[in-house]
N, C-alpha and C positions, 0 to 999 in steps of 0.2 A: 270416267277417268281420262285425263289428258294423255294422249298417246303420241310418241314420236314415230311418224309414219316412215314407210320404206322410201317414199319420195323425198322426205327430209334427209334421211341418211344418204341417199343418192346425191342430193345437192351438196351435202357436207364433203363427201368424197370427191366430187367434181371440183369443188373449190380448192381442196388440198392439192389435187393433181394439177390444177392450173398454176398454183404457186410452185409446185415441183418443177414444172416445165420452165417457168420463169427463172428458177434457180439452177437449171441445168442438171437436175437429179434424175437418174434412171430408176431409183427406188428410194423408199423412205422406211426406216426402222423405228417404230413407235413403241416406247416403253413407259411413258408417263401414264398412270392409270386413268387420269382425267381425260387424256386424249384417246385412250382405248375406249372409254365409255362414250365419248363423243362420236367416235367413228363407227363402232360396232355394237355398242350397248353393253359390253362386258362389265360386270360388276360383282366383284368378290374380294375378300381380304387375302389376296394371293400375291400382292405386289412386293412382299418382302423377299420373294424368291424371283430369280430372273424370268422375265417373260417379254415377248416382243411381237408386234404385229408387222408383218411384211406387206408393204404397200408399193407395188410396182407402178410405174407410170401408166401402164395399161395392163389389163389382165386381172386375175383373181387374187384377192387378199388371202393371206395365210397367217394364222395366229399360232405362235409357238409358246407353250406354257408347260408347267410341271405336269407330269402324267396324272397325278391325283386331282389336279384342277381342271383338266381338259373337259370332263363331263360338265363341270359348272359353266364352262363357256358355252356349251350347247344349251344350257338352261336360260342364260341371260342375253346372249348375243344373237344377232341375226345370221351369223355365219353358218353355213352347212357343216355338219360334223366332219366331213372329209377335209375341210380346210382348217381344222383345229388339231394340231399335232402336239402330243405330250412327250417331253423328253424323259429319259429313264430316271426313276427315283434314286438310283445309285449315284447320280451326279450331284445330289443336293448336299451342299456344305462339305465338299471335298477340298482339301488344301492344295492338291496338285492338278485337279481337273475342274472344269467349269461347264455348266449346261450349254453355254454358247459355243463350246467346242463342237458339240453335235449340231446345234442349230446352225452354226456357221457352215459346216459341211453341207447341210441341206440347202442353205441359201446359195452356196457356190454352184450348185447344179442349175439354179435359175438365173444367176447373174454372171454373164460372161466377163472375162477379163477386159479391163478398160471401163467398166461400169463405175458411175459416180453414185455413191450411196449416202444419203443423209442419215445422220444419227442424232438423237436428242442428247447432246453432250452435257447439258446442264440439268437434265431431269433428275429428280431426287433418287430414283431407283435404278439408274443406269450407272453402274460402278466402273472404276478404272479397270478392274479385273474383267468385267464384261467386254469392255472396249478392246483390251488386249487379246481376249479370246477370239473376237471377231476378226481382228487384224491378222492373227495367225491363220485363221481358217479361210480368209479371203485375199490371198496374195494377188497382186495385179489389179485389184480394185481400189478405188479411192474412197476412204471414209471421210466425210466432211460434216461439220456442225450444221444442222438444219436451222439453227437459230430460232427455235421455238416456232417452226412453221405452222404446225397444227394449232398451237396456242393463238397465233395471230388470226387464223381463220375463225376461231371461237370468239374473238373480241366483239363482233357484231352479232347479237342474238336474234334468233328467229322469234316470231310471235309466240310459237309454242314454248320456247325457252322462257320468254318473259312471263307467260302464264304460269309456268312451274315456279319461277322465282316469286311471283305473287303468292303462291301457296306456301312456299318456304317462309315467306315473311310472317305468315300466321304463327308458325312455330317459333320464329324469332320473338314475336310479341308475347307469346306464352312464356318463353324462357326469361325475357327481361322482366315481365310482370312477377314471375317467381322470385327473381333476384331482389327486386325492390321490396316485395312483401316480406322476404325472409331475412334480409340484412337488418340487424338491430344490435344494440348493446348487449353483450353477454353471449351472443350466438357465435359458434365456431365457424371459421371460414370453410372448413371442409363440409359442414352441414349445408351451408348455402350452396356450395358447388354441387352437392348431391341433389338439391332441390332444382337447381338450374338444369342439371343433366336429365333428371326425370321429366321436366317440362319439355326439354328439347326433343326427347324421344317419344313422349306421349303425344306431343303436338296438341291439336285442338280440333274438336269435331271430327270430320272425316279426313282431315289433313294430318297424317301421321308424320312423325319426325324421324329423319335418317340420322345416323351418327355424324357429328360434325367433324370437319377436318382438323379443328383445333379445339382443345378443351377450354372450359370457361377460364378467363383470366381475371384475377381479383387483386391487383396491387392496392395496398391499404396503408393509410397514414403516411408516415415519412417515406415508406417504400413505394408510394405512388409516384415518386419522381422517376421511376424506372418502368418502362413498359414490359409486357410479356411475362410478368410474374403470375404464378397460378395460385395455390392456396397452401395453407398449413392448418394445424389445429388451433392456431391462435384465435382468441375471442375478440370480437370487435369491442371497442371501448368508446367512451364519450369523446367527441371531437375528432373521430376518425373520418376521413374522406376516403371513400372506396370507389375505385375506378372499375367498372364492370364492362368487359368486352367479351362478346359471345356471338354465336350465329345460330339461326335456325336453318335446318337443311331438310329438303324434301326431294327424294329421288336424285340425290347428289348435288342439287342446285342450292347454293348458299346465299343467305342474306345476313351479313354481319351487322352488328349494332353495338355502340358503346354509350354509356351514360355514367355520370359521377353522382354518387349518393353521399350525402353529408349527415353524419350522426352528431347532432348538436349545432353549435354556432360556427359558421365558417369564418375564417380569418379575412382580414381586409385584402391580403394578397390573393387569396382564392377568389374573392368576389371580383377583383380587378381582372383576374385571368378569365373568369366566367364572362365578363362583359366583353372582353377582347375577342374571345372565341365566338360569342354570339354574333358580334358584328361581322367577323370574318366569314363565318359559315353562311350568314345571310347573303353577303356579297358573292360568295362562291356559287351558291345556289341560283342567284340572280344572273350569274355570268354563263352558266352551263347551258348550251343549246347546240343543235346540229350546226356544223360548220365553224364552230369556235375552236381556235387552236388551244391545245392543252396548256401551252405556255401562258396564254391569256388568263386562264382559270387560276393557275399558280400565282400569277402576278396580283390578281385580285386579293388573294389570301395574304400574300406578303405585304401588300400596301395597307391592308386593314390592321395587321399586327404592328407595322411600323408607326402608324398613327398613335398607337398605344405604347410605343417605346419597347416593343417586343419583337422577337424573331424566332424562326423555327427552321433548323437546318434539314431535318428529315422530310421526306416526301409527304405530300398532303393526302395521297390516296393511290389506288391502283385498281385495275380491272378485276372483276370477280364473276363467278358463275359456277361451273362445275368445280367441286373440290374433293380432294382426298388428302389424308394425312401425309405430310405434316403442315399443309398450307391450303388456305381457301383462295389465295390469289392466283391469277392466271399467268404471272411472270411475263407480262407484255407492257401495257401502258402504265406509266407512273405519272401521277399528277405532280409535276415539279417543273421548275424553270428549265428550258432547253429541250424538253421532250417535243419531238417534231410532229406528234400525232395531231390530227384534226378530228374533233368529235363528230360522230355520226349517230343518227337515230338508232336506238336499241343497243348502244354500248351501255354497259353497266359498271358502276364503280362503287367502291367503299371509300367514302370521303372521311378521313380521320383527322379531326381537329384536336389532336392530342398535344398538350403542353406539359413537358416533363421538366419541372423547375428544380430548385434546390430544396429538398426536404418536403416537397409536396408535388402533386400533379393534378391535372384536370383534363378530362377527355369527353368529347361528344362526337359521335359519328353518325353518318347516314349512308345507307346503300341506295343508290339512285339509278334511274334509267334516263338516258339522254333522249329528248324528244325533239321534234322539229322546231318547237318554239320555246323550249325550256327544259324542265326536269320533272321527273316523277319520283317521289320518295316512296320506297316500298313499305315503310312503317310510319306510324303516327304516334310519336312519343314527345312529350314536352322537351325542349332543347335546353332548358336551363339546369342549373344545379338542383338536384332533387334532395330536399332536406327532410330529415325525420328527427323527431324528438326536440324540436325547437318551439 
């Protein structure tokens, strides 16, 4: 089994602390579950209640979590038990109190007045109430937005992480195969979602599937002109085009994938969109390589669509890796014009060639690794419209 070594965790922490020093931070408070997993290996469905990792610029890390979840942190993280503190159960879901009232008091003992403390202001599970509690408990200290500091360290993957993503891709392949095999005229959308979910978790061979950060998405027919729709009990009918977007996950590493499945005969509009997307995706994959600016990649896509008389306002893709609900994206690099990032080897992206038109939609995506000379696709599925029943 692939293991994340103590040496790798040490490299991750050192990289975070280097960025902290550059940002003028005396400490960092980490609440994003993906960042907790990245730094200490903690993995549990506890993120719906307040929890935070204290990362000083030097010294020992301390993880503050709910009392009943503290033992779980000793099971999954590398932190010693004495550095895992559980706040009282009586503070859970109190209208006039917050767990960070207590956590903040504990942090105040370690952070002298004048300290500059980074917080994950845009993390999904760091609430305004949590911020206010810390602000009350830490007078004389400055709380500043860390601007996804740990997320940016995560952008370039280690070889170990790439190996884990390759394993996750096997679960992705199993899940997309289940989708293609089960989508048919008369079949209920929810039954297809169930088969996808089973394949995602079962995985394949020795590669078991973790729960994905996002459920299977199945925009269908006219509703395929809108992304991010899930499923109903509606049955597929002749001439439905079904956009399937899903991910395989293994040990929290995600490899998303999207394909469009046609039940019956595709319209001329759909075929034209398919051709435009195929040309654009090919150009994008040919452009990606170490040292290439993200803006150049985005422009290759835009130019390909323009040749076909089309355009796409939304971003083309984003950085992926570790994921927890509600998102498998890393909230860092976006493949779009104006992004200043320059690609580096072992960055990994979900490239989404989704075209949401009027009354129909078409989507093909690939999760890729940037290499020194080009790109590695994690999965191998045909990139054209997948037709059934024609």
